[in-house]
N, C-alpha and C positions, 0 to 999 in steps of 0.2 A: 894282491886283495889276503884281510885278514881270513882266517880258517872260520871264524864263528859268523862271517858274512859271506859265504860261499853261494849259500842257495839264494843269495839275492844277484847274483851275477848276471843272470839273463835280463833280469827287470831294469839292473841299471843299463845293460847295453842297448836296451828296447827303447830308452827314455828319450823325448822330444830334445831338439836342440830351441826350440821355442823359450819365452818367458813362459813362469808359473810360479805355482805355491808346492813347496815339498811339505809333507807331513810325517816327522818321524814316530816312530810304536815300540811299546816296549814287548815282551814276550807275552803281558796279561791285552795286548791291546791296547794300552791306555798310551794317549798322546802325549810325547813327553817333550816337544820341539816342533817347532814351525818357523819356517824361512821362505825367503823366496829368492828368485834366481832370475839373472837376464837370460840363461840357458840353463835348462833344466839338468840336462846329462851333465854339463862340464861341473855344476855347483857340486851336485848330489854324490857323481863319482867321486870328488876331493874327499869326502868325510870316511870312504871305505880304503884309501890307499894305505900303505904301511909306513908312509912318510909320518914324522912327528905333526901333531898337530898345534894349530896356533894358540891352545891356552889349555891346561888342565880342566877348566870347566868341559871344553870340548872333547877333550880326550874321554872324562867321564860320562858325557852323553852321547857319544860313540858307542862305548861299552855296553852300553844299555838296549841300543837300536837291534830290534827284534825284524820289523819291518818298516815299511814306508810306503804310503799313500802322494799322489801328487794330483795337479791340478792346471792345465795349462790355460793360458789368457795370450791374447791379443800381445799385450803390451806389458813391458815392464812397470809401468804404471798402473795398469790395472793388478797387477800381481802386487803391489804395493797395498793399494788399497784393499785386495781380499787378503793379504796376511795381517792386515790391522785388527779387519772382521774378525777370523779366525781365531788372532790369541785371544781375545776377550774374549770367545763365545768359551774356548777350550781351558784357559790359560794353564799351557804347558808350564812344567816342570823346570824346564833348562831356559825358558824366554825371561827376561827381565818382565817384572809385574807391576803394575802399579796397584798398591793393595786399596789404596782409596780410591774404588771406581766411581763414587757415586758423581752424579752431575754437579760441575761447581757452579754455586751460585749467583744471580744479577740482584742488582739493585733495579727496582721495578718503580716508576712515578704515571700512574695513571692521570696523563696532561688530558685524554680526550672526555673526564668525567666534570659535573658540573664543580665537584668538590674532589676535587684531586686527593689522591693517597700516595704515600711512599712505604712499599716492602719490601720483602724479600722473595724472588721468585728461583725456582730452580730451572724452567726451562724459558726460552727467550719464544713468545708466540706473536702472531700477527694480529694482535688486537687493539694496535693503536697505541700503545700505551710505549713511552721511553724505556730505554735499558740501557744500565752501564753493567760492564763485567766483560767476562764473568770473571769474580773474586775469586780468591782462591782458598777463601774461610768464610763459614756462615758468621764466624762469630766478629768479623772486621763489619763488616753488612749490618750486622744486628747494631754494632757498638756506632757505625756510623749512623743507622736511624735513629737511635735514641737522640745521640748529638743533636743531629737535624730539628728532630721534633722540638728539644727543647731549647735550642737557638732559636726558630723560628716562629716557635710558640704555636707549632699547628695541632691538631685533635691526636690524643695517644690513645682513645677507648676506641670500640669495633664499630659503634654508630655508622650509619649511614646517612649521607646527607644527600638530597635535601628531605629524605623521606622522613627522617627522625627528627626533624627541628620543632622545637615544642612540647616533645613527647615526653622529656625525662627533664630532672633539674640540674644545673650544671653543677662538674664535681670538683672536688678539691682543688684539681690543678689550674681551675678556671679562677677559683679564690686566690689562689694563692702567686697568682699571674705568670701561670706557666703556659696556659693556651689561651687563645683568642675567642673560643666560646662557640664556633658554629653551631653550637647545638641550640643557642637560644635564639639565632636567626637574627643575630646583630652584623652577623657577616656575609656578603654578597659573592655570589660566584665568581665576579671580577675581582673583587678583593681578595681573594681564596687563591685567585689564580695568580696576580702580581706576588702573592708570597712566595709560591709555586715555582715563578719565574727566578726568582732570587738563590733558590734553591738550586734551581740546574744551571745559573749561573757559578753557583759557589762549587758544586760537583765540577765541574769542568773549569777549574781553578780561577777565574775571573773574577776573585774575592775585589779588585777595585772599583768595579762598575758596581757590583752590588754594596759596598761601602757609601760610593758617591750618591747612588740613588736613594739609600736613607738617610745620610747627611742632611738633604734637598729634606725629605719627607720630614725630619725631625726638627729642621731650622722653620718650615713651614707651620709645623703645628704651633711651636715655641712662639711664632709671630700671632699666630691665631690663640694664643693663652691656652693652648691646649695641653697643659704640663704634662699630666698624665701620658697622654698619647706619645709627647717629645721623650718622658724618661724611657717608655719602652722600646722605641726606634733607638736610644742612647744606648740600652742595656745590650740590645743585638748586635750593633754597630761591635761593641768591646768583645763579645763573643765571639762573631767571626773574626776578629784581630788576632782574639787569642788562639783560636782553630788554625789560623794562615798560617802562624809561628809554628805549628805542631806539624804543618804538614812539610815534609822535607823537599826542598827543589832539588831536584838531580840533573835536568836538563834544562837549559837556558830556555828553548820555546818550548811550544805545548806539543811535543813529538811522543808518541806511546812506542812503546818495547816493553819486551818480555826478557830478561836476561837468568839464564840458566847457566849453571855448574854441577861438577859435581866434587865427590873427594872423597876417596877409599883408604881406610888403613886397617889391616888384618882382614875380618870377613864383613865389615861394614861399608854400605856404601849408600852417599847422601847425597840427594842430588838436591840444590837451594835455588828456587825460583821466586825473583822480584818482579813485579811488578809494576809498570810506570806509567801512568796517566796523566795526560796532560802537562808534564814534565815533573812530574809528583810520585815519588814513591808512594804507591796506595796499599800493597799488601805485601807478603812474603809468605812464603810455603816451604817446609822443607820435608823431604819424602825417604824414608830411609829402608834400608832392605839388607837383608846378608847376603851373600855372594861365597863364590868357590874360592879356592887357592890364589888364581888368577883371574883378572878382570881384563876383557875383552873390550878396550874402552870406544871404541869407533861403534861397535856393535851395539853396548849397551845404551850410549848417549841416543842412538840412533832408534834404538824400542822404547825410549822411554820419549822421546818427539812423537813416535805414531802414536802413543796411548794416550798422551798428554793431552794433545790437540784431536780433536774428533771432528766428524760432520755437526755438532753441537756447538763447537766453541768458535767465539769472536776472537781471531787470531790478527795483531798486529800487523802492522808492516816490517818493522824489524824485529828479529830472534837474535839476541846476542849470546853466543859460547864458550865457554872457556877452553874448549878445544873443537877442533873440527868433527861433525858426526858423520857418519858413515852413510853413506845415498844422500849426501846435501842438496845435491842438485834434485834429485828427484823428489824429493820430500818437500824442495821451495815448489816446484810445480804442483805437489799434491797438496799442498797449504794454500796455494792460491786460487786451487780450484772452490775450495772448500770456501774462503773466505771474499772472494769477490774482486780481488785488489791482488795486486803483486805485494809477495810475502817474500822478503830476504833472510839470510837465514847466514851468520857470519861471525868469526872469531876476531874481535877486533885486537887491534897490534896497540893503539894509540887513542889520546882523546877522554873523553866523557867515557864515550862506551866501556872502555878498558876499565876506567876506574868503577865503574856499575858492575863488571863482570870480577873483579878484586873483592868488591866489597859481598858480592852472592858467595864467590869462592871460600872468604874469612867464615862466613856464616856454615856453609856445608862441612869445613874444616873445626868448626867450635862445635859442633853437635858430635860430630863423630867421636872426637876428643872428650868430650862428656860422656859419651855412652861407653867408651872403652874406660873411662875411668868408676862409672859407676859398674859395668861389669867385673872389675876386678875387685871392688869391695862387696860387691854379690857373691864371687867366688869364694872369698874370704869367708864370708858368714856361711856357706853350703860347707866349706870344709870344716868349718868348726862344727855344725849340725850334726854331719856325718860324724866326727870323732865324740862326740856328744851322744849319741845315740847307736853308736857302736855299727854302725850302716856297713854293707858289704861295698857300695860306691857312693859318689856323691847324689846328694839328690836333685838332680837336675830339675826333674818333674815331681812336685808335690801333688797327691789328689785329697781334698778333702772331702767330707761327706755330712750330712746332717740330713735329718728326720724332722718335719713338723707337721702336727695335726691340731693344736692350739684347742685340745679338749673336743675336735668333731670328730665325724667317723670319715673325712676327707683327706686323707694322708696323703702328703707330696713326698717326694726329697730331692736333694741339691746336692750337685759335684761342682766345686770350684779347684780351678787349676793354677798351680803357681809355677812358673818356666824361670827358672835362673833367680829365682827369690822375688818374681812379680808376679802380677795378677796376669793372667793370660787368658780376659775374660771372651774371646772367640771359642776357648774350650771349654765354657762353661755349660753343665748341662743341666736339665731339667727332667725328672721322672716321675711320672704317675704310680702309686701304688697299684697294682694289680689284683693280687693275691689275698686280701685281706679285708675283711667284714668289719672288722671292728681296731681298734689302735693296739698297734703292738710295736714298739720302736725298735726292739732286736728285729723281728722277722722284717721288716721293713727295711731296715739297713742290709741285712742278708739279702734281700731282694734286689735293691739297687746293685749293691757291687755284682752281685751274679749277672744281670744283667750287662754290665759293665765290661765283665771279662767275656760275656758270652759273645758281645759286640767287636772285641777286641778278635777274638776266635773267627768271627765271620768276616772280618776287616772292616767293619761298618765305617764312613767317614766321621771322624770326627775322634774314634775310638782306638785308630791304628797305635798309636805311642803307649807302651806300657811304662807303669809308673813306677819311681824309682821309691819311693815312700807313701804310704795313705794314712791318713790320720782321720779319727773318727769321732764326731761330738758327741762324746759318753764314756763311761768309766768301763769296767771290769766286764759288766754283761755283754756291752756293744761287741767288745774285742774277742772274747772267747767267741760270741756266733759268728763274726766272722772268720777269725783266723781257722776255725775247726772248719769251714764250708771249705776257704781256700786249701787246706791242705788236703780235703776229699780231692779237691779238683787238681791238684797238682800243681798249685801255684805258688810260688816263692816269691811272695812281695813284702817286706817289713812294714808292720800294722802296727799302731799306737791310738790308744783313746787318749781323747781331751779332757782334762779331770778339770772341772771348773770350782769356783770358789762359792761364796754366797752373792756375789754380786753380780754373777755368771760370766766371770772372767776367769782364762785360764791359770793354773796354779801349775801345772806338770801336767808330766803323759803317763799313762800307764800301759805299760806291754806285760806279758807273760812272766818276766822276770820281777816284776811289780813297777811301785809308783818313781817317778822320775821329777824331783824338784827342780825348778830352774836357780835355785840362790847362786848369787854371783856368775850370771851366764846371762848376762842383759841383753845383748844383740839377736840370739839365739830365741829369747823368750819375746822379742818383739815382735820377730818374725813369726814364729808360732801364734802369737796374740794375732796377729792381724788377719792370718789365716782362719783364724778361730771364728772372729768377729766378721769376717766377710762370708765365710759358709753358712754360718746363722743368717745372717740379713738375708742373702740369695735366698736361702729356703722359706725365709718367713716372707718376703716379698712373693714369691709365687704361691703362696698358700693364701695371702691375701687376695690377690691377682685372683685366683681360681676359687677362691670363695663370693665376692664381688659376683664375677660373672656366672656363679652358678643362682646367687639369690637374683640377679636380673632376669636370666632366663627361665627360671620357675615361676618367678611374678608375671612376667608376661605373656609365657607359654600358659598359662593358667585362664587367658581370655581367648574368649571364644573369639575366632576372626583372623588372630594374630600368629603368624608364620614367621618362617626365616626371613623372608625377605621383608615382611613389615617392620619384624624387628629390627632387624640392620640399619630400614630408610629411619625409625625411630631415634636409635643411638646414633646414626651420621649427623641426624638434623638437632638433635638436644644436646649432644656429648657426652651426657651421663645420665642414668638415673633418677639422680636427685633433681636434676632441672625438669626431666620429664614430670616427675609428683610436682613442682612448681608450677608448671605452664597451666595456662587454663584449658577449657577443652576447646575454645576457638584457636588457638595457637595447635594444641596436638590435632586438629583438624586439618591444618593446613599443608600436614607432612603428604606426598603421594599415596594413595591408597588407603588413607585414613578418611573416614565421610566423621559425619557428628555424632552418628551412634555409638562407631567403634570406639572413638574419641573418649566418650560419655565412660564405656566401658572398662577402658585405660584407666583412666583417671580414678573411676572408684576401686578399680583392684590394687593399685597403686597406693592409696590412699587409705586403702584399709575399712573401707565403707560407702554409700551411695553419694554419688556427686549430683548434686541438682544442677 
């Protein structure tokens, strides 16, 4: 056993031989890795032997272990389920993690309604509707919904039928023959359901029966000399035929499967997922991550699968992989329990499944190679920036700051971050100015940067990385205010002010040594221009949001009887203060907790006078 782990020897000796989950922690008590074991004592003790570890990543993780906890379970399957849940909860540093952890969306059709609707849904509910998915991206569903609405001429508006029939005039879509107009009452629920039966058949890949049915209706309308109606059916048939050609058929039958592969080069790992439904390729997603110098193939693929499929997933019968996953049999059992049917996980060696794996692998390889090429270009650009600005190191992390007040006393500050030459929006920060009673750009800039480094010193999440370069939206005045403060704090970070021209575009940088222009340095100028525009946009958008919120709050707060709960109910019901202003008293009174008298007072306050 290593010397640094000798204090854990008794704890390791007393471990159970039962299945369970082990939780590794560093000196600060932070969880850095979670794993499962068939026999806890055997698995955990392997980490602390002096023998070489299975990967550099594991070696690095073990060197940071200071303590561990464990949870004993009755079966290895229970340990796997618990491991999945704990990884999602704690997101340990050395586990493979899905950064996109939101629920994958579904295509929802409310066939149980008199007038069905088609929409995107984030969760599958027991509400009698028909769900398809989950899809891998909301964009795919939104594109599909738009195409189906246009092809089958169903309503695109937010009206509810039959409630709103006859209450409004038909919109432009009706007049240009893109909607059959249920709002005017010419379409019965039975006729509308027939259209949605065709939509369901289309989604499930049964194009032939949909086209045959529409052809029969077209011929019948033509025989009855209803030529306009026949033309509508003809156009719909042509649209469906075009859509059918775009849907790539990858399996002969109506089989459903997911195809998952990975490719790793350098420190970039990419998982590629192809979703096949009803024999057709309907969606693709790539998920990229940075990995260490070594890559544990089976462990990483296994961890990916555990997080990609959870209790809310609709899991197909077949999952094809580019390589075998660790815990393959155990994962099959776990996924079968979730899905309610037998799930098979395999790495195919021949036939159509192998062709799909190769297609998925090609996508993953292309994504990684493109990223590497982009990183090389960014690295060259940052090296040129270092040379041009005479920086002590390559500016891998650039932070830019701007202050916005738009002539009001509600000042705000913004920080944007560029990593490796690209915006890192998850690192953006907003600041409310706390110390000033009147607009003062210099003092406000000093405050937000002081608070930024105060947070760095305290180890606050989101502020733990020190910048290689700071850019200020302003000239020499902003620069002097900030550099003097940082010098007094003993902080050594290069700081430049971004000088603008009359069009408010960056023309150069200013430092303690004077102004530096960009003549002849196009790529660096482009990068700094992007940063300048981004921080200004972010600051302005925050200020406008805050000002709108303050205006709304003050307007509603001045109404006697409107508190936080009722204000929230009004906003949830109408969506904006503009729509509250436009609403009638009777409509406002429909909101929960708002009676007619209070609705009258709200209307009067927002309208700036009495409302009769």
